[in-house]
PASEBA-1860 file (N, C-alpha, C; in nm, 3 decimals):
! residues 312
1> MDEYRFCP> 1.018/1.648/-2.670/1.119/1.545/-2.653/1.225/1.559/-2.763 ~ 1.352/1.581/-2.720/1.463/1.587/-2.816/1.486/1.449/-2.875 ~ 1.517/1.446/-3.003/1.539/1.320/-3.070/1.682/1.315/-3.123 ~ 1.734/1.192/-3.134/1.864/1.173/-3.195/1.856/1.204/-3.345 ~ 1.964/1.261/-3.399/1.977/1.276/-3.544/2.071/1.170/-3.597 ~ 2.164/1.126/-3.511/2.261/1.025/-3.552/2.256/0.908/-3.454 ~ 2.290/0.793/-3.502/2.286/0.672/-3.421/2.389/0.680/-3.309 ~ 2.349/0.664/-3.182/2.445/0.668/-3.071/2.536/0.546/-3.067
9> RCGHPLER> 2.504/0.446/-3.149/2.584/0.324/-3.150/2.693/0.328/-3.257 ~ 2.657/0.373/-3.381/2.756/0.370/-3.490/2.776/0.506/-3.558 ~ 2.693/0.606/-3.527/2.709/0.740/-3.582/2.642/0.763/-3.716 ~ 2.578/0.663/-3.772/2.510/0.679/-3.901/2.383/0.762/-3.882 ~ 2.345/0.846/-3.982/2.220/0.922/-3.969/2.100/0.830/-3.953 ~ 2.009/0.870/-3.864/1.887/0.793/-3.842/1.781/0.831/-3.945 ~ 1.690/0.741/-3.969/1.578/0.770/-4.059/1.449/0.719/-3.997 ~ 1.338/0.779/-4.039/1.208/0.740/-3.985/1.151/0.621/-4.062
17> RRMGERER> 1.100/0.525/-3.983/1.036/0.408/-4.044/0.908/0.376/-3.968 ~ 0.812/0.325/-4.043/0.687/0.279/-3.983/0.709/0.142/-3.923 ~ 0.683/0.128/-3.791/0.700/0.001/-3.723/0.571/-0.028/-3.646 ~ 0.490/-0.117/-3.702/0.361/-0.144/-3.641/0.270/-0.023/-3.651 ~ 0.220/0.024/-3.537/0.129/0.139/-3.534/0.203/0.271/-3.516 ~ 0.337/0.267/-3.501/0.411/0.390/-3.472/0.523/0.412/-3.573 ~ 0.561/0.538/-3.583/0.678/0.575/-3.663/0.794/0.597/-3.568 ~ 0.908/0.533/-3.596/1.024/0.543/-3.507/1.149/0.580/-3.586
25> LVCPQCGF> 1.249/0.633/-3.512/1.381/0.659/-3.570/1.463/0.531/-3.565 ~ 1.517/0.493/-3.680/1.590/0.368/-3.693/1.722/0.393/-3.766 ~ 1.826/0.323/-3.724/1.954/0.330/-3.793/1.958/0.224/-3.903 ~ 1.967/0.266/-4.029/1.972/0.166/-4.138/2.105/0.091/-4.143 ~ 2.207/0.142/-4.071/2.339/0.080/-4.074/2.348/-0.038/-3.976 ~ 2.310/-0.014/-3.846/2.328/-0.119/-3.745/2.197/-0.170/-3.686 ~ 2.085/-0.107/-3.724/1.955/-0.153/-3.677/1.909/-0.095/-3.545 ~ 1.985/0.000/-3.487/1.943/0.062/-3.360/1.808/0.132/-3.377
33> IFYVNPTP> 1.719/0.116/-3.277/1.587/0.179/-3.277/1.579/0.276/-3.159 ~ 1.539/0.399/-3.185/1.526/0.499/-3.080/1.383/0.496/-3.027 ~ 1.367/0.442/-2.905/1.236/0.435/-2.839/1.220/0.554/-2.745 ~ 1.103/0.617/-2.750/1.071/0.726/-2.658/0.988/0.666/-2.545 ~ 1.052/0.643/-2.432/0.987/0.575/-2.321/0.945/0.674/-2.212 ~ 0.839/0.643/-2.136/0.800/0.729/-2.023/0.906/0.727/-1.914 ~ 0.913/0.837/-1.839/1.011/0.849/-1.732/0.951/0.800/-1.600 ~ 1.017/0.708/-1.529/0.962/0.659/-1.403/0.998/0.749/-1.285
41> AAGTLVED> 0.901/0.769/-1.197/0.921/0.843/-1.072/0.867/0.758/-0.958 ~ 0.911/0.787/-0.836/0.866/0.712/-0.718/0.847/0.809/-0.602 ~ 0.753/0.775/-0.516/0.726/0.861/-0.401/0.655/0.785/-0.291 ~ 0.621/0.856/-0.184/0.561/0.792/-0.067/0.440/0.870/-0.016 ~ 0.345/0.795/0.034/0.238/0.850/0.117/0.271/0.805/0.259 ~ 0.324/0.898/0.338/0.369/0.867/0.474/0.258/0.907/0.570 ~ 0.217/0.812/0.654/0.110/0.837/0.750/0.162/0.817/0.891 ~ 0.118/0.903/0.983/0.157/0.890/1.123/0.045/0.947/1.210
49> DGHVLLIR> -0.010/0.862/1.296/-0.113/0.905/1.391/-0.229/0.976/1.320 ~ -0.273/0.922/1.206/-0.386/0.979/1.135/-0.355/1.101/1.052 ~ -0.227/1.136/1.038/-0.186/1.252/0.959/-0.106/1.203/0.838 ~ -0.109/1.281/0.730/-0.035/1.248/0.609/0.068/1.358/0.583 ~ 0.183/1.318/0.528/0.295/1.410/0.506/0.291/1.466/0.364 ~ 0.296/1.600/0.353/0.305/1.667/0.223/0.418/1.767/0.225 ~ 0.473/1.794/0.106/0.577/1.897/0.093/0.526/2.006/-0.003 ~ 0.571/2.130/0.021/0.540/2.239/-0.072/0.658/2.251/-0.168
57> RAVPPRKG> 0.630/2.235/-0.297/0.737/2.229/-0.396/0.809/2.363/-0.410 ~ 0.943/2.356/-0.417/1.024/2.477/-0.429/1.074/2.500/-0.570 ~ 1.042/2.406/-0.662/1.092/2.416/-0.800/0.979/2.385/-0.896 ~ 0.989/2.434/-1.020/0.891/2.394/-1.122/0.906/2.246/-1.152 ~ 0.803/2.180/-1.203/0.671/2.238/-1.228/0.588/2.247/-1.100 ~ 0.489/2.336/-1.099/0.396/2.353/-0.988/0.467/2.400/-0.862 ~ 0.559/2.494/-0.880/0.629/2.553/-0.765/0.527/2.617/-0.672 ~ 0.541/2.593/-0.542/0.453/2.651/-0.442/0.330/2.567/-0.412
65> YWAFPAGY> 0.312/2.456/-0.483/0.197/2.370/-0.461/0.237/2.251/-0.373 ~ 0.137/2.191/-0.307/0.160/2.078/-0.217/0.161/1.947/-0.294 ~ 0.246/1.853/-0.248/0.259/1.724/-0.315/0.316/1.622/-0.217 ~ 0.312/1.496/-0.256/0.382/1.393/-0.180/0.532/1.405/-0.206 ~ 0.616/1.358/-0.113/0.759/1.347/-0.144/0.778/1.249/-0.259 ~ 0.832/1.295/-0.369/0.845/1.210/-0.488/0.943/1.274/-0.584 ~ 0.996/1.192/-0.674/1.086/1.244/-0.775/1.128/1.134/-0.871 ~ 1.205/1.173/-0.972/1.245/1.079/-1.075/1.351/0.982/-1.023
73> MEADESAE> 1.345/0.860/-1.072/1.442/0.757/-1.034/1.576/0.782/-1.102 ~ 1.682/0.749/-1.030/1.815/0.748/-1.089/1.836/0.615/-1.162 ~ 1.931/0.614/-1.256/1.951/0.495/-1.338/2.001/0.376/-1.258 ~ 2.066/0.403/-1.143/2.127/0.293/-1.067/2.048/0.255/-0.943 ~ 1.919/0.292/-0.934/1.843/0.259/-0.815/1.708/0.198/-0.851 ~ 1.652/0.125/-0.755/1.521/0.065/-0.774/1.413/0.168/-0.740 ~ 1.289/0.134/-0.772/1.179/0.224/-0.739/1.169/0.243/-0.587 ~ 1.190/0.135/-0.512/1.184/0.144/-0.366/1.293/0.236/-0.312
81> EAAIRETR> 1.414/0.221/-0.366/1.526/0.306/-0.322/1.499/0.452/-0.356 ~ 1.441/0.477/-0.474/1.413/0.615/-0.514/1.308/0.678/-0.423 ~ 1.204/0.602/-0.387/1.099/0.655/-0.300/1.156/0.693/-0.163 ~ 1.240/0.608/-0.108/1.302/0.636/0.023/1.396/0.755/0.014 ~ 1.477/0.760/-0.092/1.573/0.870/-0.108/1.501/1.003/-0.124 ~ 1.400/1.009/-0.211/1.329/1.134/-0.234/1.263/1.184/-0.105 ~ 1.207/1.092/-0.027/1.144/1.131/0.099/1.249/1.188/0.195 ~ 1.363/1.125/0.203/1.470/1.175/0.290/1.519/1.312/0.244
89> EETGLEVA> 1.541/1.328/0.113/1.593/1.454/0.062/1.494/1.569/0.079 ~ 1.364/1.542/0.066/1.266/1.649/0.067/1.207/1.678/0.205 ~ 1.217/1.580/0.299/1.154/1.600/0.430/1.249/1.582/0.547 ~ 1.368/1.526/0.526/1.459/1.498/0.636/1.425/1.371/0.713 ~ 1.321/1.299/0.673/1.278/1.180/0.746/1.325/1.053/0.677 ~ 1.364/0.956/0.758/1.392/0.822/0.709/1.263/0.741/0.720 ~ 1.226/0.673/0.612/1.103/0.596/0.613/1.129/0.452/0.571 ~ 1.039/0.365/0.613/1.035/0.228/0.565/0.906/0.210/0.487
97> LDALLNVY> 0.913/0.139/0.375/0.796/0.120/0.290/0.709/0.008/0.345 ~ 0.578/0.030/0.342/0.482/-0.069/0.390/0.421/-0.151/0.277 ~ 0.382/-0.084/0.169/0.317/-0.155/0.060/0.311/-0.065/-0.063 ~ 0.300/-0.127/-0.179/0.275/-0.052/-0.302/0.131/-0.004/-0.301 ~ 0.112/0.127/-0.316/-0.023/0.182/-0.318/-0.084/0.178/-0.457 ~ -0.014/0.235/-0.553/-0.068/0.240/-0.688/0.041/0.282/-0.785 ~ 0.013/0.261/-0.911/0.101/0.307/-1.019/0.018/0.398/-1.109 ~ 0.062/0.523/-1.125/-0.013/0.623/-1.199/0.064/0.666/-1.324
105> SFEDSTHQ> -0.008/0.690/-1.433/0.050/0.752/-1.551/0.022/0.902/-1.545 ~ 0.118/0.983/-1.592/0.098/1.127/-1.592/0.168/1.189/-1.711 ~ 0.137/1.317/-1.735/0.200/1.395/-1.842/0.250/1.525/-1.782 ~ 0.379/1.557/-1.800/0.434/1.678/-1.739/0.414/1.799/-1.829 ~ 0.471/1.912/-1.787/0.449/2.038/-1.858/0.510/2.041/-1.997 ~ 0.603/1.949/-2.025/0.664/1.942/-2.158/0.594/1.836/-2.245 ~ 0.480/1.786/-2.196/0.403/1.682/-2.266/0.478/1.550/-2.273 ~ 0.570/1.530/-2.181/0.640/1.403/-2.171/0.563/1.312/-2.075
113> RGVLILYR> 0.542/1.188/-2.115/0.469/1.094/-2.031/0.562/1.036/-1.924 ~ 0.502/1.009/-1.808/0.577/0.951/-1.698/0.492/0.852/-1.621 ~ 0.556/0.781/-1.529/0.489/0.682/-1.444/0.529/0.710/-1.300 ~ 0.430/0.730/-1.212/0.456/0.749/-1.069/0.425/0.620/-0.995 ~ 0.524/0.569/-0.922/0.508/0.450/-0.838/0.500/0.499/-0.694 ~ 0.384/0.483/-0.632/0.359/0.541/-0.501/0.347/0.431/-0.396 ~ 0.419/0.449/-0.283/0.420/0.351/-0.175/0.363/0.411/-0.047 ~ 0.297/0.326/0.034/0.268/0.362/0.172/0.395/0.344/0.252
121> AHVVGGKL> 0.417/0.435/0.351/0.541/0.427/0.428/0.517/0.482/0.569 ~ 0.610/0.448/0.660/0.605/0.501/0.796/0.745/0.549/0.836 ~ 0.750/0.640/0.931/0.875/0.703/0.972/0.953/0.610/1.065 ~ 1.084/0.598/1.040/1.170/0.519/1.126/1.286/0.602/1.181 ~ 1.297/0.728/1.142/1.406/0.811/1.193/1.408/0.947/1.125 ~ 1.509/1.027/1.160/1.525/1.160/1.101/1.444/1.265/1.173 ~ 1.452/1.387/1.123/1.381/1.502/1.179/1.312/1.576/1.066 ~ 1.185/1.609/1.086/1.108/1.675/0.981/1.161/1.815/0.954
129> QPGDDAED> 1.212/1.836/0.833/1.258/1.968/0.788/1.266/1.966/0.636 ~ 1.216/2.072/0.570/1.218/2.074/0.423/1.362/2.070/0.371 ~ 1.383/1.992/0.267/1.516/1.980/0.210/1.515/2.015/0.063 ~ 1.583/1.933/-0.018/1.592/1.959/-0.162/1.453/1.969/-0.224 ~ 1.434/2.070/-0.308/1.312/2.086/-0.388/1.187/2.112/-0.304 ~ 1.202/2.148/-0.176/1.085/2.169/-0.090/1.097/2.300/-0.012 ~ 0.991/2.382/-0.017/0.986/2.503/0.065/0.937/2.474/0.206 ~ 0.855/2.371/0.219/0.795/2.337/0.347/0.763/2.188/0.347
137> ARWFAPHE> 0.756/2.129/0.464/0.714/1.990/0.482/0.629/1.986/0.608 ~ 0.509/1.928/0.596/0.413/1.941/0.706/0.320/1.820/0.711 ~ 0.277/1.788/0.836/0.175/1.684/0.857/0.036/1.746/0.849 ~ -0.056/1.675/0.783/-0.193/1.724/0.769/-0.291/1.618/0.820 ~ -0.383/1.661/0.906/-0.497/1.577/0.943/-0.597/1.579/0.827 ~ -0.690/1.483/0.821/-0.785/1.480/0.709/-0.860/1.611/0.688 ~ -0.900/1.678/0.796/-0.976/1.803/0.781/-0.888/1.922/0.752 ~ -0.755/1.904/0.751/-0.663/2.015/0.728/-0.601/2.013/0.588
145> LPPREEIA> -0.635/1.916/0.506/-0.570/1.904/0.375/-0.591/2.029/0.290 ~ -0.490/2.068/0.212/-0.508/2.180/0.120/-0.619/2.151/0.020 ~ -0.685/2.254/-0.033/-0.788/2.230/-0.135/-0.727/2.179/-0.265 ~ -0.814/2.128/-0.352/-0.770/2.069/-0.478/-0.681/2.163/-0.557 ~ -0.713/2.292/-0.560/-0.637/2.385/-0.643/-0.497/2.411/-0.590 ~ -0.466/2.366/-0.468/-0.332/2.383/-0.412/-0.249/2.255/-0.416 ~ -0.306/2.148/-0.469/-0.232/2.021/-0.484/-0.166/2.021/-0.622 ~ -0.039/1.985/-0.627/0.040/2.003/-0.748/-0.008/1.918/-0.865
153> FSTHWDAL> -0.041/1.793/-0.841/-0.066/1.701/-0.951/-0.194/1.622/-0.928 ~ -0.264/1.590/-1.037/-0.390/1.517/-1.026/-0.368/1.378/-0.967 ~ -0.254/1.314/-0.996/-0.228/1.182/-0.940/-0.217/1.188/-0.789 ~ -0.155/1.293/-0.735/-0.141/1.309/-0.591/-0.278/1.337/-0.528 ~ -0.360/1.416/-0.596/-0.495/1.442/-0.545/-0.578/1.313/-0.541 ~ -0.566/1.232/-0.645/-0.639/1.106/-0.648/-0.598/1.016/-0.531 ~ -0.468/1.009/-0.503/-0.420/0.927/-0.392/-0.468/0.982/-0.258 ~ -0.473/1.114/-0.244/-0.524/1.174/-0.120/-0.671/1.141/-0.100
161> QRWLQARA> -0.748/1.138/-0.207/-0.890/1.104/-0.195/-0.905/0.959/-0.152 ~ -0.821/0.870/-0.204/-0.825/0.731/-0.161/-0.786/0.719/-0.014 ~ -0.689/0.798/0.028/-0.647/0.798/0.168/-0.761/0.844/0.258 ~ -0.831/0.949/0.217/-0.946/0.996/0.294/-1.055/0.890/0.301 ~ -1.077/0.821/0.190/-1.177/0.715/0.188/-1.140/0.605/0.287 ~ -1.013/0.567/0.288/-0.969/0.463/0.382/-0.984/0.510/0.527 ~ -0.962/0.639/0.553/-0.977/0.692/0.689/-1.122/0.689/0.734 ~ -1.215/0.687/0.639/-1.358/0.688/0.674/-1.409/0.550/0.713
169> VTYRLATE> -1.329/0.445/0.689/-1.370/0.310/0.724/-1.372/0.295/0.876 ~ -1.478/0.233/0.930/-1.487/0.206/1.073/-1.474/0.057/1.099 ~ -1.431/0.022/1.220/-1.406/-0.116/1.257/-1.487/-0.148/1.382 ~ -1.565/-0.255/1.372/-1.660/-0.284/1.479/-1.692/-0.433/1.482 ~ -1.766/-0.473/1.587/-1.818/-0.609/1.593/-1.935/-0.623/1.497 ~ -1.944/-0.736/1.432/-2.050/-0.758/1.335/-2.183/-0.782/1.406 ~ -2.289/-0.758/1.331/-2.424/-0.787/1.377/-2.487/-0.890/1.283 ~ -2.605/-0.937/1.320/-2.676/-1.033/1.236/-2.702/-0.976/1.097
177> EDVPAIDE> -2.724/-0.845/1.089/-2.753/-0.781/0.960/-2.632/-0.782/0.867 ~ -2.512/-0.800/0.921/-2.391/-0.800/0.838/-2.364/-0.935/0.772 ~ -2.427/-1.041/0.820/-2.396/-1.176/0.774/-2.418/-1.193/0.624 ~ -2.531/-1.146/0.564/-2.546/-1.163/0.418/-2.433/-1.098/0.338 ~ -2.386/-0.980/0.381/-2.278/-0.912/0.309/-2.148/-0.991/0.321 ~ -2.121/-1.045/0.439/-1.999/-1.125/0.457/-2.008/-1.253/0.375 ~ -2.125/-1.317/0.376/-2.145/-1.437/0.294/-2.121/-1.407/0.146 ~ -2.166/-1.291/0.102/-2.147/-1.253/-0.039/-1.999/-1.234/-0.070
185> LIRTHQQP> -1.922/-1.172/0.021/-1.778/-1.159/0.001/-1.711/-1.296/-0.008 ~ -1.750/-1.386/0.082/-1.692/-1.520/0.082/-1.722/-1.592/-0.049 ~ -1.847/-1.583/-0.093/-1.888/-1.653/-0.215/-1.825/-1.592/-0.339 ~ -1.832/-1.459/-0.352/-1.783/-1.391/-0.472/-1.633/-1.407/-0.490 ~ -1.559/-1.403/-0.380/-1.413/-1.406/-0.389/-1.355/-1.541/-0.351 ~ -1.444/-1.643/-0.347/-1.402/-1.782/-0.329/-1.312/-1.799/-0.207 ~ -1.354/-1.740/-0.096/-1.283/-1.754/0.030/-1.331/-1.879/0.105 ~ -1.246/-1.935/0.192/-1.288/-2.052/0.270/-1.412/-2.020/0.354
193> RWDLQHYL> -1.507/-2.110/0.352/-1.629/-2.091/0.430/-1.603/-2.124/0.577 ~ -1.667/-2.050/0.667/-1.653/-2.075/0.810/-1.785/-2.041/0.879 ~ -1.802/-2.084/1.001/-1.929/-2.075/1.072/-1.948/-1.933/1.127 ~ -2.007/-1.847/1.046/-2.027/-1.708/1.089/-2.117/-1.700/1.211 ~ -2.221/-1.782/1.216/-2.315/-1.776/1.328/-2.246/-1.812/1.459 ~ -2.154/-1.908/1.453/-2.080/-1.946/1.573/-1.996/-1.829/1.623 ~ -1.928/-1.762/1.530/-1.847/-1.646/1.568/-1.935/-1.531/1.616 ~ -2.057/-1.525/1.566/-2.146/-1.415/1.600/-2.209/-1.433/1.739
201> HDPDHYLL> -2.237/-1.557/1.777/-2.317/-1.579/1.897/-2.244/-1.649/2.011 ~ -2.136/-1.720/1.981/-2.062/-1.785/2.089/-1.984/-1.680/2.168 ~ -1.991/-1.681/2.301/-1.927/-1.574/2.380/-1.775/-1.571/2.371 ~ -1.715/-1.681/2.326/-1.569/-1.684/2.314/-1.520/-1.648/2.174 ~ -1.613/-1.625/2.082/-1.579/-1.589/1.944/-1.627/-1.448/1.912 ~ -1.553/-1.380/1.822/-1.587/-1.244/1.783/-1.576/-1.234/1.631 ~ -1.676/-1.174/1.571/-1.678/-1.149/1.427/-1.660/-0.999/1.406 ~ -1.550/-0.960/1.342/-1.514/-0.819/1.324/-1.531/-0.780/1.178
209> VADDRGEI> -1.573/-0.657/1.153/-1.591/-0.611/1.016/-1.530/-0.473/0.996 ~ -1.492/-0.445/0.871/-1.453/-0.311/0.826/-1.570/-0.255/0.747 ~ -1.622/-0.142/0.790/-1.746/-0.085/0.737/-1.713/0.048/0.669 ~ -1.728/0.049/0.535/-1.704/0.171/0.458/-1.839/0.237/0.428 ~ -1.885/0.316/0.521/-2.010/0.392/0.507/-2.126/0.301/0.467 ~ -2.140/0.190/0.540/-2.250/0.099/0.518/-2.217/-0.021/0.432 ~ -2.101/-0.023/0.368/-2.059/-0.138/0.287/-1.953/-0.216/0.361 ~ -1.974/-0.346/0.380/-1.875/-0.431/0.445/-1.764/-0.462/0.344
217> VGYAGLYI> -1.643/-0.416/0.374/-1.531/-0.432/0.280/-1.422/-0.522/0.336 ~ -1.442/-0.576/0.455/-1.344/-0.667/0.513/-1.399/-0.731/0.639 ~ -1.337/-0.841/0.679/-1.381/-0.908/0.800/-1.266/-0.986/0.861 ~ -1.283/-1.026/0.985/-1.185/-1.110/1.055/-1.256/-1.181/1.169 ~ -1.203/-1.297/1.207/-1.255/-1.371/1.320/-1.154/-1.371/1.434 ~ -1.204/-1.373/1.557/-1.119/-1.379/1.676/-1.177/-1.479/1.774 ~ -1.093/-1.570/1.822/-1.134/-1.667/1.923/-1.048/-1.649/2.046 ~ -1.113/-1.641/2.165/-1.042/-1.630/2.292/-1.069/-1.755/2.373
225> SPENHEAT> -0.964/-1.831/2.398/-0.977/-1.957/2.471/-1.002/-1.930/2.618 ~ -1.112/-1.980/2.676/-1.137/-1.959/2.819/-1.044/-2.041/2.908 ~ -0.980/-2.146/2.852/-0.893/-2.230/2.933/-0.758/-2.163/2.960 ~ -0.690/-2.121/2.853/-0.556/-2.064/2.872/-0.551/-1.913/2.848 ~ -0.668/-1.852/2.816/-0.677/-1.708/2.796/-0.582/-1.658/2.687 ~ -0.575/-1.737/2.582/-0.501/-1.697/2.463/-0.600/-1.671/2.350 ~ -0.562/-1.585/2.256/-0.652/-1.547/2.146/-0.592/-1.589/2.013 ~ -0.682/-1.615/1.917/-0.640/-1.654/1.781/-0.715/-1.570/1.679
233> IAHVFVHP> -0.641/-1.507/1.586/-0.700/-1.432/1.475/-0.709/-1.525/1.355 ~ -0.825/-1.523/1.287/-0.842/-1.611/1.170/-0.930/-1.544/1.066 ~ -0.921/-1.593/0.942/-1.012/-1.555/0.833/-1.007/-1.406/0.797 ~ -0.892/-1.343/0.807/-0.883/-1.201/0.772/-0.893/-1.186/0.621 ~ -0.984/-1.099/0.575/-1.004/-1.078/0.431/-1.046/-0.933/0.407 ~ -0.992/-0.874/0.298/-1.028/-0.738/0.256/-1.066/-0.743/0.109 ~ -1.175/-0.677/0.074/-1.219/-0.669/-0.065/-1.104/-0.619/-0.153 ~ -1.079/-0.682/-0.268/-0.966/-0.641/-0.354/-0.964/-0.493/-0.388
241> HHRRWGIG> -1.079/-0.430/-0.407/-1.083/-0.287/-0.442/-1.042/-0.197/-0.325 ~ -1.035/-0.252/-0.203/-1.002/-0.172/-0.086/-0.867/-0.211/-0.026 ~ -0.790/-0.289/-0.099/-0.659/-0.330/-0.047/-0.555/-0.219/-0.067 ~ -0.444/-0.237/0.002/-0.327/-0.147/-0.004/-0.347/-0.020/0.078 ~ -0.460/-0.007/0.148/-0.483/0.116/0.226/-0.490/0.089/0.375 ~ -0.434/-0.023/0.420/-0.420/-0.048/0.563/-0.542/-0.105/0.631 ~ -0.645/-0.146/0.554/-0.768/-0.196/0.616/-0.741/-0.328/0.687 ~ -0.666/-0.418/0.624/-0.631/-0.543/0.691/-0.554/-0.518/0.819
249> SHLIEHAM> -0.462/-0.422/0.815/-0.385/-0.386/0.934/-0.476/-0.335/1.045 ~ -0.574/-0.253/1.009/-0.666/-0.201/1.110/-0.756/-0.310/1.166 ~ -0.795/-0.408/1.084/-0.873/-0.521/1.136/-0.793/-0.599/1.240 ~ -0.665/-0.619/1.213/-0.579/-0.689/1.309/-0.565/-0.607/1.438 ~ -0.548/-0.475/1.423/-0.539/-0.389/1.541/-0.667/-0.395/1.624 ~ -0.783/-0.397/1.556/-0.911/-0.403/1.626/-0.923/-0.536/1.702 ~ -0.879/-0.645/1.638/-0.880/-0.774/1.706/-0.791/-0.773/1.830 ~ -0.677/-0.706/1.820/-0.586/-0.697/1.935/-0.648/-0.613/2.047
257> RVARKAHV> -0.722/-0.508/2.011/-0.789/-0.427/2.115/-0.895/-0.509/2.188 ~ -0.973/-0.587/2.113/-1.074/-0.673/2.175/-1.006/-0.772/2.269 ~ -0.894/-0.829/2.225/-0.823/-0.927/2.307/-0.768/-0.862/2.435 ~ -0.716/-0.742/2.423/-0.663/-0.674/2.542/-0.774/-0.646/2.644 ~ -0.891/-0.606/2.594/-1.002/-0.579/2.686/-1.043/-0.706/2.761 ~ -1.020/-0.821/2.698/-1.050/-0.949/2.763/-0.932/-1.000/2.845 ~ -0.828/-0.916/2.862/-0.710/-0.947/2.944/-0.631/-1.065/2.889 ~ -0.631/-1.078/2.754/-0.552/-1.181/2.689/-0.404/-1.142/2.694
265> QLITTEVY> -0.319/-1.242/2.717/-0.176/-1.215/2.724/-0.101/-1.258/2.599 ~ -0.155/-1.355/2.525/-0.089/-1.402/2.405/-0.190/-1.416/2.292 ~ -0.155/-1.360/2.175/-0.242/-1.370/2.057/-0.164/-1.434/1.944 ~ -0.227/-1.524/1.869/-0.160/-1.598/1.763/-0.243/-1.595/1.635 ~ -0.179/-1.636/1.527/-0.248/-1.656/1.399/-0.166/-1.753/1.316 ~ -0.228/-1.812/1.215/-0.158/-1.899/1.121/-0.168/-1.839/0.982 ~ -0.055/-1.833/0.912/-0.049/-1.773/0.779/0.038/-1.860/0.690 ~ -0.009/-1.885/0.567/0.075/-1.956/0.471/0.204/-1.878/0.447
273> AGNPGIVV> 0.314/-1.950/0.436/0.446/-1.886/0.425/0.455/-1.792/0.307 ~ 0.380/-1.819/0.200/0.386/-1.734/0.081/0.289/-1.618/0.083 ~ 0.214/-1.601/0.191/0.114/-1.494/0.199/0.183/-1.362/0.231 ~ 0.170/-1.258/0.144/0.234/-1.130/0.172/0.180/-1.062/0.298 ~ 0.064/-1.107/0.348/0.009/-1.050/0.470/0.094/-1.075/0.593 ~ 0.190/-1.166/0.582/0.282/-1.190/0.694/0.350/-1.060/0.736 ~ 0.384/-0.977/0.638/0.454/-0.851/0.666/0.371/-0.763/0.760 ~ 0.239/-0.762/0.741/0.152/-0.681/0.827/0.164/-0.726/0.972
281> YLKKGFEV> 0.159/-0.857/0.994/0.171/-0.909/1.131/0.308/-0.877/1.191 ~ 0.413/-0.892/1.112/0.548/-0.865/1.164/0.562/-0.718/1.204 ~ 0.500/-0.628/1.129/0.507/-0.486/1.164/0.427/-0.457/1.291 ~ 0.332/-0.543/1.325/0.254/-0.527/1.448/0.323/-0.591/1.568 ~ 0.441/-0.647/1.547/0.516/-0.705/1.658/0.501/-0.854/1.673 ~ 0.433/-0.922/1.579/0.423/-1.067/1.584/0.558/-1.128/1.548 ~ 0.584/-1.246/1.602/0.706/-1.320/1.571/0.669/-1.462/1.530 ~ 0.754/-1.523/1.448/0.732/-1.661/1.407/0.763/-1.752/1.526
289> CGMTMRPT> 0.666/-1.834/1.566/0.686/-1.923/1.681/0.655/-2.069/1.649 ~ 0.630/-2.099/1.521/0.605/-2.237/1.484/0.587/-2.252/1.334 ~ 0.595/-2.376/1.286/0.583/-2.403/1.144/0.518/-2.540/1.125 ~ 0.426/-2.549/1.029/0.356/-2.674/1.002/0.351/-2.696/0.851 ~ 0.368/-2.820/0.809/0.350/-2.856/0.668/0.210/-2.913/0.652 ~ 0.125/-2.847/0.570/-0.012/-2.892/0.551/-0.032/-2.939/0.407 ~ -0.112/-3.047/0.390/-0.140/-3.094/0.253/-0.229/-2.995/0.179 ~ -0.206/-2.982/0.048/-0.283/-2.888/-0.035/-0.359/-2.960/-0.145
297> GQEGRETT> -0.367/-3.091/-0.143/-0.433/-3.166/-0.248/-0.335/-3.215/-0.352 ~ -0.367/-3.329/-0.415/-0.282/-3.390/-0.516/-0.139/-3.407/-0.466 ~ -0.130/-3.450/-0.340/-0.003/-3.480/-0.275/0.088/-3.358/-0.261 ~ 0.033/-3.237/-0.274/0.112/-3.117/-0.251/0.114/-3.080/-0.104 ~ 0.212/-3.002/-0.064/0.224/-2.958/0.075/0.263/-2.811/0.076 ~ 0.215/-2.738/0.176/0.244/-2.595/0.187/0.280/-2.563/0.331 ~ 0.378/-2.476/0.347/0.425/-2.440/0.480/0.334/-2.334/0.542 ~ 0.288/-2.361/0.663/0.208/-2.266/0.739/0.289/-2.220/0.860
305> LTLCKVLK> 0.297/-2.089/0.878/0.370/-2.032/0.992/0.273/-1.992/1.101 ~ 0.309/-2.021/1.224/0.235/-1.971/1.340/0.305/-1.845/1.390 ~ 0.231/-1.736/1.399/0.284/-1.608/1.445/0.225/-1.575/1.582 ~ 0.307/-1.525/1.672/0.263/-1.498/1.808/0.303/-1.357/1.850 ~ 0.223/-1.299/1.940/0.257/-1.169/1.999/0.209/-1.167/2.144 ~ 0.296/-1.125/2.232/0.259/-1.107/2.372/0.194/-0.971/2.388 ~ 0.073/-0.970/2.445/0.001/-0.846/2.467/0.027/-0.794/2.607 ~ 0.064/-0.669/2.616/0.094/-0.611/2.747/-0.030/-0.540/2.799
END
């Protein structure tokens, strides 16, 4: 890392001073302090039909290795804008961001520290073709991923492993044996209690679970009204350690599949207005069709939105 010799503010020579646990360059004339900060980068994990998008890098570092579309942020853009721009420049695709996946610290070949902000995203336009800084851009199924030694950076490899783990989750109707695990999730994470046995045994109710190789990591309830043949999704929850990987979205999709098999034409749910999960429903085609003010205790009130989707 190159360091200033003179103050960029007043031109006086800088000197080293001990400040807390670190030694820094300080201007004794105007008090300017030279901080060596990590460089922020942003990128995307783009998924489509069970495939993930990778680019083969055309420039150092790690030229010729596979990576996510990513790059350093410009001074005049946000992390979200940088992630979308880098994806467009390197793959030719326009994407929309779905959620923040993770924030990773890394060290580059010059021993400079950086921060990678990685988002889940989906394609909304463009044509797949390698662009700036990319020799190739390609979709990979889980069994087609390059080996570890061909992935450019450890942070990208870690994210790919998390993606594979999320792909291994299965979605199914719950059984009696699943009830203790669901009860434990409700108790441990202080979720609202509801009648699991009713959802398990009543023919108009369905208890759905996300199963990560024998561990229940999420659940949802579905009720189908026999009178008007409408369905309601309720109690959707995903274990905090398994969030940001689309499990809640897949639970909603599974509920919609069950409803379609029962020839349901309209499916609804209620979500607090401040719940970020609203975005998941909107991306699935739900629309706001109602609003209710509910008491929250101590004379407080909270807005609840009713979301609806017509099933074809």
